[in-house]
N, C-alpha and C positions, 0 to 999 in steps of 0.2 A: 504494500500500500504506500502511496506517495506521502511524503512528509509535508505538512501544511505550514506555511509561514503566516503569521498574523500581522496585520497592519490596520490602522484605522484612518479614517478621513472624516471631515466634517461637511455636512450638507445643509444648505439653507432650506428651511421648511416652506418658505414662501415661493422661491423661484427655482430651487434645485441646484444652485451654484455649489461647486465642490471646492474645498480648501483643505490643505494638509494640516492646518492649525485652526483652532477656534478663533473666530472673529466676532467682535461685539456688534459690528454693523456690516451688513452684506454689501459688498461693493457693486453688485449688479442691481438689486432692487431697493437698496438703501433702507431696509427694514432692520430694526434693532433686535438683538437676542433671539434670532431665529435659527442659529446653527446648532445641530445635534450631531453627536458622534455616531458613526456607523463602522462596523467591523468589515474589513476587506480581507479576503483570503486568497492565497496563491499556492497551487500545488507545485512542488519543486520539479517534477518531471513534465509539467505543462509549459509549452513555449509561449503561451498567451500572457497577457498582463494580469493585474489584479482584478478580481471580480467583486462587485458590490453585492452584499447580502440584502440591500435595499430593494423592495418590491415597488416598481413603478406602476402607478394606476393610470389607465387611459383617461384622457380628457377630450371632451367634444371641442372641435375647432371653434364653435360659436362661444364657448366659455373661456377661451384663452384671452387674457388681458394683454394688450400691447400698447406701446407708446410710440409716438412718432419721434424718431431719433433725428438729430441734426446730421445731415449728410455733407460730405466733402465733395465739392464739384471738381471733377477732373476733365481733361480733354480726351480721355480714353474712350473709344467707341464701344468698348465691351459691355 
C-alpha cells in the first residue's frame, strides 16, 4: 500500500480561493474570517499532485455572483 503524505491548505468559504497559510481577509472576495483549513493528501507512488478532500457542490450558473472587473485595453486583436 502506498504511503500517504499529509499537507493542509486553507480555502475561502465565500469564493473558494486557496492559500497555503491562513489569511484574515480573502484577497479575491475581500471577505473577513472566511478561511478554513482542509487536509490534502498525496500518495507517494502517484505522479499527480495533491488532492483536496474538499467536496465541491455544483452551483447553477444563474446563482453565481460576478462583478465587472476593470479591464486593461491593449492593441492585441486576440
